[in-house]
C-alpha positions in Angstrom: -26.1 -11.6 -12.7 -22.8 -10.5 -13.6 -20.4 -10.9 -10.6 -17.5 -9.7 -10.2 -14.4 -11.8 -11.3 -12.9 -14.2 -9.2 -9.9 -12.9 -6.7 -11.5 -9.5 -7.1 -13.3 -7.7 -4.7 -15.6 -4.4 -4.2 -14.6 -2.1 -1.6 -17.6 -0.6 0.3 -18.5 1.5 3.0 -18.2 1.2 6.0 -14.9 -1.0 4.4 -13.8 2.0 2.2 -13.5 4.2 5.2 -10.9 2.0 6.6 -9.0 2.6 3.3 -9.3 6.1 3.3 -8.3 6.0 6.6 -4.5 4.3 6.2 -4.1 5.4 3.0 -4.0 9.3 4.6 -1.8 7.6 7.2 0.3 6.6 4.6 0.4 10.0 2.9 1.1 11.9 6.6 4.0 9.4 6.7 5.3 9.9 3.2 5.4 13.4 3.8 7.0 13.8 6.8 10.1 11.8 4.9 9.9 14.1 1.9 8.5 11.4 -0.5 6.4 12.7 -3.5 3.8 10.7 -5.1 4.0 9.4 -8.7 1.6 7.5 -10.5 2.2 5.4 -13.6 -0.3 3.7 -16.0 -1.8 -0.1 -14.7 -0.5 -1.4 -18.0 2.9 -1.5 -19.7 4.9 -2.6 -22.7 5.2 -6.8 -21.3 8.9 -6.2 -22.1 9.4 -3.9 -18.9 8.6 -6.7 -16.6 10.1 -9.2 -18.9 13.5 -6.8 -18.1 12.8 -5.9 -14.8 11.4 -8.5 -13.0 13.2 -11.3 -14.7 11.7 -13.8 -17.1 12.6 -17.0 -14.9 10.5 -15.5 -11.8 7.1 -17.1 -11.1 5.7 -13.8 -11.5 6.7 -13.4 -15.2 6.6 -17.2 -16.2 3.0 -17.9 -14.6 1.6 -14.9 -12.5 0.8 -12.2 -15.4 -2.3 -10.7 -16.8 -0.7 -10.1 -20.5 -2.6 -9.4 -23.8 -2.1 -8.3 -26.9 -3.7 -4.9 -28.1 -5.6 -4.3 -31.4 -2.0 -3.1 -32.8 -0.9 -6.4 -32.1 1.9 -5.6 -28.9 2.0 -7.4 -25.8 1.0 -5.4 -22.8 0.7 -6.2 -19.2 -1.2 -5.4 -16.4 1.5 -4.3 -13.7 2.2 -7.0 -11.5 4.2 -4.8 -9.0 5.1 -0.9 -9.2 8.7 -0.2 -8.9 9.3 -1.1 -12.7 7.0 1.2 -13.9 8.4 3.5 -11.6 12.4 3.1 -12.7 10.5 3.4 -16.5 9.1 6.6 -15.8 12.4 7.6 -13.9 14.4 7.3 -16.9 11.8 8.2 -19.6 11.2 11.6 -18.0 15.0 12.3 -17.7 14.3 12.6 -13.7 18.2 11.7 -13.4 19.2 15.1 -14.8 18.0 16.6 -11.8 19.8 16.8 -8.4 19.5 13.4 -6.5 18.2 11.6 -4.2 14.7 11.3 -6.0 12.3 10.2 -3.0 8.6 8.6 -4.6 5.5 7.4 -3.0 2.8 5.3 -5.1 -0.4 3.8 -4.0 -2.3 1.7 -6.5 -3.8 -1.7 -8.1 -1.4 -4.8 -8.9 -2.7 -7.7 -10.9 -1.7 -11.1 -10.6 -3.3 -14.7 -11.7 -2.7 -16.6 -8.9 -4.8 -18.4 -6.5 -6.8 -16.2 -4.4 -6.3 -17.0 -0.3 -6.3 -15.0 2.6 -5.0 -11.4 2.4 -3.9 -12.0 -1.5 -6.1 -11.3 -4.6 -5.8 -11.2 -8.6 -6.3 -7.3 -8.3 -4.6 -6.3 -4.9 -3.4 -2.9 -4.0 0.1 -1.9 -2.6 1.4 1.5 -1.7 5.4 1.6 -1.7 8.5 4.2 -1.7 11.0 4.4 -3.7 14.5 6.2 -3.8 16.7 7.0 -6.8 20.3 8.4 -6.9 22.0 7.4 -4.0 24.3 4.6 -2.7 24.4 5.3 0.9 23.1 2.8 3.5 22.1 5.7 5.7 18.9 5.4 2.9 18.7 2.0 3.1 18.2 2.4 6.8 15.7 5.4 6.0 13.6 3.3 3.9 12.9 1.1 6.8 12.3 3.7 9.0 9.6 4.6 7.0 7.9 1.6 7.0 8.6 0.9 10.4 7.2 4.5 11.4 3.7 3.8 9.6 3.7 0.3 11.4 3.9 2.6 14.9 1.3 4.8 13.8 -1.3 2.4 13.2 -0.7 0.6 16.4 0.8 -2.1 15.1 3.0 -4.6 17.4 5.0 -7.9 17.6 6.6 -7.2 14.2 9.9 -8.6 13.4 12.1 -7.1 11.0 14.9 -9.4 8.8 17.2 -8.3 6.9 19.9 -9.8 4.8 22.8 -8.5 2.0 22.7 -10.5 -1.5 25.8 -9.1 -2.5 26.6 -7.8 -5.7 27.8 -8.8 -9.6 31.0 -8.6 -7.9 30.5 -11.2 -4.9 27.0 -12.9 -6.4 28.8 -15.1 -9.1 31.2 -17.0 -6.7 28.3 -17.6 -3.8 26.1 -18.8 -7.0 28.7 -21.3 -7.8 28.7 -22.9 -4.5 25.0 -22.7 -4.3 24.7 -24.8 -7.6 26.7 -27.3 -6.5 25.5 -28.0 -3.2 21.6 -28.0 -5.4 22.7 -30.2 -7.6 24.3 -32.4 -4.8 20.3 -32.4 -3.2 18.5 -32.3 -6.7 16.7 -35.5 -5.7 15.1 -33.7 -3.0 13.6 -30.7 -5.1 10.3 -29.9 -6.3 10.4 -29.7 -10.4 10.2 -26.2 -10.4 13.1 -25.7 -8.6 15.3 -28.6 -10.0 14.7 -26.3 -13.5 15.7 -23.0 -11.6 19.1 -24.7 -10.4 21.2 -23.6 -13.6 18.6 -20.7 -14.6 17.9 -18.5 -11.2 19.3 -20.7 -8.0 18.5 -17.7 -5.8 14.9 -18.6 -6.4 15.4 -22.0 -4.9 15.9 -20.4 -1.5 12.8 -18.9 -1.6 10.8 -21.9 -2.1 7.8 -23.0 0.3 8.0 -26.4 -1.0 8.6 -28.5 2.2 11.3 -30.7 1.0 12.6 -27.8 -1.2 12.9 -26.0 2.6 15.0 -28.4 3.9 17.7 -28.6 1.5 17.8 -24.4 1.7 18.8 -25.2 5.6 21.9 -26.5 4.9 22.5 -24.2 1.6 25.8 -22.0 1.6 24.6 -18.7 2.7 25.2 -15.5 1.2 26.4 -13.5 3.7 29.4 -15.8 4.0 30.6 -14.3 0.2 30.3 -10.9 0.2 32.8 -8.6 -0.9 34.5 -5.7 1.1 32.1 -3.4 -0.4 29.1 -5.0 0.0 30.1 -6.3 3.6 31.0 -2.7 4.4 27.6 -1.4 3.3 25.6 -4.0 5.4 27.9 -3.3 8.5 26.6 0.2 8.1 23.0 -0.1 7.7 23.1 -2.4 10.8 24.6 0.6 12.9 22.2 2.9 11.6 19.7 1.0 12.5 20.6 0.6 15.7 21.4 4.2 16.1 17.9 4.7 15.5 16.4 2.1 17.9 15.0 -0.4 15.3 15.5 -4.1 16.0 16.4 -6.7 13.2 16.9 -10.1 13.1 19.6 -11.4 10.6 17.9 -13.9 8.1 20.7 -15.4 5.8 18.0 -17.3 3.5 16.3 -13.5 2.8 16.6 -13.0 -0.8 12.9 -11.7 -1.7 11.1 -12.8 -4.7 12.5 -10.5 -7.8 15.8 -10.5 -9.7 16.9 -7.0 -9.4 17.5 -7.0 -5.9 21.4 -6.4 -4.8 22.6 -5.5 -1.5 20.0 -4.7 1.2 17.1 -6.8 1.1 14.7 -7.2 4.2 10.9 -8.0 4.9 8.8 -7.2 8.0 6.7 -10.1 9.6 4.0 -11.0 11.7 3.4 -14.3 12.8 -0.4 -14.0 13.7 -1.1 -13.8 9.7 0.2 -17.7 9.1 1.8 -19.0 6.2 1.5 -15.2 4.5 3.4 -13.5 7.0 5.1 -10.8 5.4 3.4 -7.4 5.5 5.7 -5.4 3.8 9.5 -5.7 2.3 12.0 -4.8 -0.3 16.0 -4.1 -0.9 18.1 -2.2 -2.9 18.3 -2.6 -6.8 21.0 -0.7 -8.0 21.3 -3.1 -11.3 17.5 -2.3 -12.3 17.8 1.0 -14.0 20.6 -0.8 -16.5 18.3 -4.0 -16.9 15.5 -1.5 -18.5 17.2 1.2 -19.7 21.2 1.1 -20.1 21.3 3.6 -17.8 23.3 3.4 -14.0 20.7 5.1 -11.4 21.0 3.2 -7.9 17.9 2.6 -5.8 16.3 0.8 -2.9 12.7 0.8 -2.0 9.4 -1.2 -0.3 6.2 -2.5 -1.6 3.3 -3.1 0.9 0.1 -4.9 0.1 -2.9 -2.6 1.3 -5.5 -5.9 1.8 -2.7 -7.8 3.7 -2.3 -4.9 6.0 -6.1 -4.6 6.7 -5.9 -8.2 8.0 -2.8 -7.5 10.4 -5.1 -5.0 11.6 -7.5 -6.9 12.3 -5.9 -9.9 13.9 -4.5 -7.7 16.2 -8.2 -6.2 17.5 -6.9 -2.6 15.8 -10.4 -0.7 15.3 -9.9 1.9 12.6 -12.0 5.1 13.8 -15.1 5.5 10.8 -16.5 8.6 11.1 -20.0 8.5 9.4 -21.9 11.2 10.8 -23.3 14.6 9.7 -23.1 18.1 11.3 -26.4 19.5 10.3 -29.5 17.3 9.0 -32.0 19.5 7.5 -35.6 18.5 8.3 -38.5 19.4 6.2 -42.2 19.8 6.4 -44.0 20.7 3.1 -43.0 21.7 -0.5 -42.0 25.4 0.1 -40.0 24.0 3.3 -38.0 21.6 0.8 -37.1 24.3 -1.7 -36.0 26.8 1.1 -34.2 23.8 2.7 -32.5 22.7 0.1 -30.8 26.3 -0.9 -29.8 26.0 3.0 -27.9 22.7 2.3 -25.9 23.9 -0.5 -24.6 26.9 1.5 -24.0 24.9 4.4 -21.6 22.8 2.4 -20.0 25.7 0.7 -19.0 27.0 4.2 -17.5 23.0 4.8 -20.1 22.2 6.9 -21.5 18.6 6.3 -25.2 18.7 5.8 -27.9 16.2 5.0 -31.4 16.1 4.0 -34.2 13.7 3.0 -34.2 12.9 -0.6 -37.3 9.6 0.1 -40.5 11.7 1.5 -40.1 10.6 4.9 -42.8 12.1 7.6 -40.9 14.3 10.3 -40.3 10.9 12.3 -38.9 9.1 9.8 -36.5 12.4 8.7 -35.5 12.7 12.7 -34.1 8.4 12.2 -32.5 9.0 9.6 -30.5 12.2 11.5 -29.9 9.3 14.1 -28.6 6.7 11.6 -26.4 9.8 10.4 -25.2 10.8 13.9 -25.9 14.1 13.1 -24.8 16.9 15.4 -27.9 18.9 15.2 -31.5 18.9 13.3 -32.8 22.2 11.5 -36.4 21.4 11.3 -37.8 23.7 8.6 -42.0 23.8 7.6 -43.8 26.7 6.4 -44.4 28.2 9.9 -40.8 28.4 10.3 -40.6 29.6 6.7 -43.3 32.5 7.7 -41.8 33.7 10.8 -38.3 33.0 9.3 -37.3 31.4 12.6 -35.8 27.9 12.2 -36.0 25.7 15.2 -32.2 23.9 15.6 -31.9 20.6 17.9 -28.9 19.7 19.7 -29.2 15.6 18.7 -26.5 14.4 21.9 -28.1 17.1 24.4 -32.0 17.4 23.1 -32.0 21.0 23.9 -34.1 23.0 21.1 -33.4 26.7 20.0 -35.0 29.1 17.6 -32.5 30.9 15.0 -33.3 33.3 12.3 -33.0 31.4 9.0 -31.1 34.3 7.4 -28.7 33.9 9.9 -29.3 30.0 10.5 -25.8 29.3 8.2 -23.6 31.5 10.0 -25.0 30.9 13.4 -24.5 27.1 12.9 -21.0 27.8 11.8 -20.0 29.5 14.9 -21.8 26.2 17.3 -19.8 23.7 15.0 
């Protein structure tokens, strides 16, 4: 027996109904805010993620699925969505069109890490990206899209955390202070964080190690070192969030996990999830297009893990409606009835009526049980007598009432009844 690889899972009915539901709700919200879908390849040249995500991040160092193709080119299964969307934006010269550009995506991502609750090696994300504008109202809109989506799903008790992580003008001064502080507390840090001090000190702030967290609690806060531009941008973001009644908590330690962020960073959390409590997060990445394609294009977005979202819905006791019913179940008696009913079956479906028939040679009683299992609204009973008289028996499965309908007019009559 060959099993699915560790860290992957099959999404079967009725679970797949839940996935379709939350994806359809996401698409509804994205359309409201005028975001259009983009679909990028699930693998890219490895250099894209090395440049875009940063070589000193855990994703690039430890978690990417990287291999060589038959032409000895290094290929990586995408570990996140933003770098691919930026690459597509640049490669297809979308920057030459009127801005801003607003995209959303839904699809699988891949990271080699220890599988745990709500986190898999193949996992699924949905996210949005906005290119071309530095306006803090765009930052507020991106957050509003995510919060609106949470609201429409019925999620409660969520906390929005925001921070500004500066820009290339003000961050160097802060990084110097941070490095000095971390070096003074080097002995208390884990081995990974000791190595990060000089290469990527912001990553230390994101470390989940308990001893590192104790050091981080006393570290200088980047929010105290913002330049005027970043400070004004952050103040405007806060004002716009307040203006649309979105509550937030300022978290000076929030830096996100990737190198490309500038200015705004945010996360939405639900404490009921435990240690892995972030439902979605994102931020502004005005430098990413330069890293990837040497062209300055401001951008901002967020990503949301669908598995984590489903876990949150379950934790909050939110039942996703699953409609497995059919409109019509065709019950047949005899070979002639089977042939005639199969033709009717296709006619029903062409009219947009959800219909089903027995393919297992069940008895009439067995077929009626199948109709019950499928929660059929009506059952149409057709046998040789019905064919001879050109009259089919139609039973309302809820009330038990029966009526005879002319077979030649059966599809149109039932279409009106439904």
